C-alpha positions as CSV (number, residue, x, y, z in Angstrom):
1,X,-52.3,49.4,29.0
2,X,-55.8,48.6,27.6
3,X,-56.5,45.1,26.1
4,X,-57.8,45.2,22.6
5,X,-60.8,43.1,21.8
6,X,-59.6,40.0,20.1
7,X,-61.7,38.1,17.5
8,X,-61.2,34.3,16.9
9,X,-60.6,33.2,13.3
10,X,-64.1,31.5,13.3
11,X,-65.7,34.8,14.4
12,X,-63.8,36.7,11.8
13,X,-64.8,34.3,9.0
14,X,-68.4,34.4,10.2
15,X,-68.4,38.2,10.0
16,X,-66.4,38.6,6.8
17,X,-67.7,35.7,4.7
18,X,-70.9,34.6,6.4
19,X,-72.3,32.0,8.7
20,X,-71.9,28.3,8.0
21,X,-74.7,27.0,5.6
22,X,-74.8,30.2,3.5
23,X,-73.9,29.9,-0.2
24,X,-71.0,32.4,0.2
25,X,-69.6,30.5,3.2
26,X,-70.0,27.1,1.4
27,X,-68.0,28.5,-1.6
28,X,-65.3,29.9,0.7
29,X,-65.0,26.5,2.6
30,X,-64.7,24.6,-0.7
31,X,-62.1,26.9,-2.1
32,X,-60.2,26.8,1.1
33,X,-60.0,23.0,1.0
34,X,-58.6,23.2,-2.6
35,X,-56.0,25.8,-1.4
36,X,-55.1,23.6,1.6
37,X,-54.5,20.6,-0.6
38,X,-52.2,22.5,-2.9
39,X,-50.2,23.8,0.1
40,X,-49.9,20.3,1.6
41,X,-48.6,18.9,-1.7
42,X,-46.1,21.7,-2.0
43,X,-44.9,21.3,1.6
44,X,-44.5,17.5,1.1
45,X,-42.6,18.0,-2.1
46,X,-40.2,20.6,-0.5
47,X,-39.7,18.4,2.5
48,X,-38.6,15.6,0.2
49,X,-36.3,18.0,-1.6
50,X,-38.0,17.4,-4.9
51,X,-38.7,19.8,-7.7
52,X,-42.1,20.0,-9.4
53,X,-40.5,18.4,-12.5
54,X,-39.2,15.5,-10.5
55,X,-42.6,14.8,-8.8
56,X,-44.3,15.1,-12.3
57,X,-41.9,12.6,-13.8
58,X,-42.3,10.1,-10.9
59,X,-46.1,10.3,-11.0
60,X,-46.5,10.3,-14.8
61,X,-47.8,13.8,-15.2
62,X,-46.1,17.1,-16.2
63,X,-44.5,20.0,-14.3
64,X,-47.3,22.4,-15.4
65,X,-49.9,20.1,-13.8
66,X,-48.0,19.9,-10.5
67,X,-47.6,23.7,-10.5
68,X,-51.3,24.2,-11.1
69,X,-52.2,21.7,-8.3
70,X,-50.0,23.6,-5.9
71,X,-51.4,26.9,-6.8
72,X,-55.2,26.1,-6.8
73,X,-56.2,23.6,-9.3
74,X,-59.9,23.3,-8.9
75,X,-60.5,19.9,-10.5
76,X,-58.2,17.0,-10.0
77,X,-59.0,13.3,-10.7
78,X,-58.7,11.2,-7.6
79,X,-56.6,8.6,-9.4
80,X,-54.1,11.3,-10.5
81,X,-54.0,12.9,-7.0
82,X,-53.4,9.4,-5.5
83,X,-50.6,8.7,-8.0
84,X,-48.9,12.1,-7.3
85,X,-49.0,11.4,-3.6
86,X,-48.0,7.8,-3.6
87,X,-45.6,7.6,-6.6
88,X,-44.4,11.2,-6.9
89,X,-44.1,12.0,-3.2
90,X,-43.8,8.5,-1.6
91,X,-46.7,9.3,0.7
92,X,-50.1,7.8,1.6
93,X,-53.4,9.6,0.9
94,X,-55.9,9.5,3.8
95,X,-59.5,10.6,3.3
96,X,-62.2,11.4,5.8
97,X,-65.8,12.7,5.7
98,X,-66.9,15.1,8.4
99,X,-70.3,16.4,9.1
């Protein structure tokens, strides 16, 4: 049985999107972070057994906003994000800067 050539995810992204530092890659990385944030919030909400409406009520926002945040909301105020995580989900927001 022949082994197929395997490509790492990093190599695949380099090939399909472009190398780090290019405009196309920077845009991809930025959009990926937004997508990842939405998924993290959705997973935390589901693990807590809460609906979008419950999280919205606890955090002082509305269900539509929570839905958009989970699906790819591009612009979110830091104070609103923090309130959703702390008051709505009972969590703690951690931030880091990487170079």
